[in-house]
N, C-alpha and C positions, 0 to 999 in steps of 0.2 A: 905235841902239847898234851897235857893231861886233860881228863874229862872236865875238871873244874875250870880250866882255862877255856876250853871249848864252850862250856855253858855260860861263861861270863862275858866273853867278847861278843858284841853284836854290832854289825855294820850299821852305819847311818843310812837313812833313806837315800841320801845323795850318793853314797857309795854304791848302794844297790842299783840305783837307776843309772848312774854314770859309768860305773866300773864293773860291777859284778855281773849284771844281766848281759851287757855287751860281751864280756869275757865268756860267759856260758854259751851265748849264741855263736861266737866265733869258734869255740872249741867243738860245739856240736856240728857246725858246718864243716869244719876241718875233718872231723871224724867220719862224716858221711862221704867226704871226698876220698879219704883213705879206703873206706869200704869199696868204693867204686874202682879206685886205682889198683888196689890189691886183688880185687875180685874175690873177696872173702866174705864169710858170714859176719854179721854185726857183732857176734859174740867175740870174735877175734880182736876187734878194735876195743871192745869193752874190756877184755882182759889186758890189753896194752895200757889202757887208762888206769886200771887198778894197779898194775905194776908201777906205773909212774907215781901214783898216789903213795904206794908203799915206799918207794925210793925217796920221795920228798920227806915223808915222816921219819924215815930211818937216817936220813942224811943230816938231820938237825936235832940230834938227841939232847943238846944243851937247852933247847927250847921246851923240853918236856917239864922242866921244873921251874920255868921262868914265866910268870904271868904278868910281866911288865907291860905287855900289850893291853892288858885288861884294865 
């Protein structure tokens, strides 16, 4: 998405409470589990998460010009 789309879309409080915060918590717990499982420094899993974020953004180039969600 473009910066204008990112700055326009705002989650509702219900989305934050019921969906977004639980998702953040789940991802954080899973990340800690991977650190323990891989026996690696936290920065390795942080890099994995950045790679995933980059892949998500690059796999949806059509959404860059579409603010229909906003």
